[in-house]
Each structure stands twice: as structure tokens, then as C-alpha cells.
C-alpha positions in Angstrom: 7.1 8.8 7.1 9.9 8.5 9.6 12.2 6.0 8.0 11.8 3.4 10.8 11.0 -0.3 10.7 7.8 -1.6 12.2 6.6 -5.2 12.7 3.0 -6.0 12.0 2.5 -9.4 13.7 -1.3 -9.9 13.6 -3.8 -11.9 11.7 -5.7 -8.9 10.4 -5.6 -5.9 8.0 -3.6 -2.9 9.2 -4.3 0.7 8.0 -0.9 1.9 6.8 -2.0 5.3 5.7 -5.3 7.2 5.3 -6.1 10.8 5.3 -7.5 12.4 8.4 -9.4 15.1 6.5 -10.4 13.6 3.2 -9.0 15.6 0.3 -8.4 12.7 -2.1 -11.3 10.5 -3.2 -11.1 7.0 -1.6 -7.3 7.0 -0.8 -5.6 4.5 1.5 -2.9 1.9 1.8 -3.4 -1.3 3.8 -1.6 -4.5 4.6 -3.5 -7.8 5.0 -1.6 -10.3 7.2 -2.2 -14.0 8.0 -0.5 -16.4 10.5 2.0 -18.3 8.5 3.5 -20.6 11.1 2.0 -23.6 12.8 1.7 -21.9 16.2 0.0 -18.7 15.0 2.8 -16.5 16.2 4.4 -15.2 13.0 2.4 -13.2 10.5 3.2 -12.8 6.8 1.7 -10.3 4.4 -1.0 -11.8 2.1 -1.8 -8.6 0.2 -0.9 -5.0 0.1 -3.9 -2.9 -0.8 -3.7 0.5 -2.4 -6.9 2.4 -3.0 -7.3 5.5 -5.2 -10.6 6.8 -6.5 -12.3 3.8 -8.2 -9.1 1.6 -8.2 -7.9 -1.1 -5.7 -4.5 -2.5 -6.3 -2.2 -4.9 -6.2 -4.8 -6.8 -8.1 -7.0 -4.2 -9.8 -10.5 -4.4 -8.5 -9.8 -8.0 -7.5 -8.7 -9.0 -11.0 -5.2 -10.0 -11.8 -3.6 -7.8 -14.4 -0.5 -8.1 -16.6 2.4 -5.8 -15.7 3.1 -3.1 -16.6 -0.4 -1.7 -16.0 -1.4 1.9 -16.5 -5.0 3.1 -16.3 -7.2 5.6 -14.4 -4.3 7.7 -13.1 -2.1 5.0 -11.7 0.6 2.6 -12.9 1.9 -0.6 -11.6 5.2 -2.1 -12.8 8.0 -4.4 -11.6 11.4 -3.1 -10.6 13.7 -5.9 -9.8 12.0 -8.0 -7.1 9.6 -5.2 -6.3 6.2 -4.2 -7.5 5.7 -0.5 -7.6 2.3 1.3 -7.6 2.6 5.0 -8.7 -0.1 7.6 -8.6 1.5 10.6 -10.4 -1.4 12.9 -9.6 -0.5 12.5 -5.9 3.3 12.3 -6.5 3.3 9.1 -4.4 4.4 5.5 -4.8 4.2 2.3 -2.9 6.9 -0.4 -3.3 6.2 -4.0 -2.2 8.3 -7.2 -2.5 6.1 -9.6 -0.7 7.9 -9.2 2.6 8.4 -5.5 3.0 7.1 -2.2 1.6 7.8 1.4 1.5 5.4 4.3 1.0 6.6 7.7 -0.4 4.2 10.6 -0.2 4.9 14.3 -0.6 4.6 16.4 2.5 3.1 19.2 0.4 0.0 17.1 -0.2 -0.2 14.9 2.9 1.7 16.7 5.7 -0.1 16.6 9.0 -3.1 14.9 7.4 -2.4 11.2 7.7 -3.0 8.4 10.2 -2.4 4.7 10.4 0.7 2.7 11.1 2.9 5.5 9.8 
């Protein structure tokens, strides 16, 4: 949302973005971290979770899928080292490479109506 870098160093799941006033059915983006060093100081992302209507991605409804994947109004594909989740209906995408991510959402649909680590 603001083009800045944030560090998520905790052994938990962070809300990256959700709607304040729900306009989209079951929409949210989350990052699930775990401690990946011997002293439990550094956290690494285990899973990036994108929810939209009845779908939950990066695995789809907890089942691995072959890429590219397109169904139920979303598509997942690889672009270089990144995995991209697109929801054309919302004009948004999430890009994830295992270490970092970016979320692109249109202000016209989500402006002044999101909360989380944004």
C-alpha cells in the first residue's frame, strides 16, 4: 500500500490485508511464519495464504495443484522465481517468492477499507 518494507519476525500468522467493511466474500491475505533458526530469533515464511470466496491459495483448499492453475475466478502461475495469484474480478494480484511478497490492489475497490500489516 505504501511501497515500504516491513519485517514480520514472529512465530505466528499475520493478517496482511482484510477488508474493514466486508464487500468481497471471504477475502484476505495472510503470512504464516515459523522460527527458522536455532535460537528462535529469526522467522521465515512457511505459507502465504490468499482467500477469496471458496478458495484458499497457495495450495488450493489445502491440496497441491499443478501450475498454471485457473478456476473459480482466480489464477495462479509462475513468473520467474515468483508465484503469482491473480483475482481478475478484484483487479488484484499477490506475488510471492518464498522470502518476500507484494500485494497490488486497486484503490477504487479497496481504498480506505483495509486493515492488517499494510
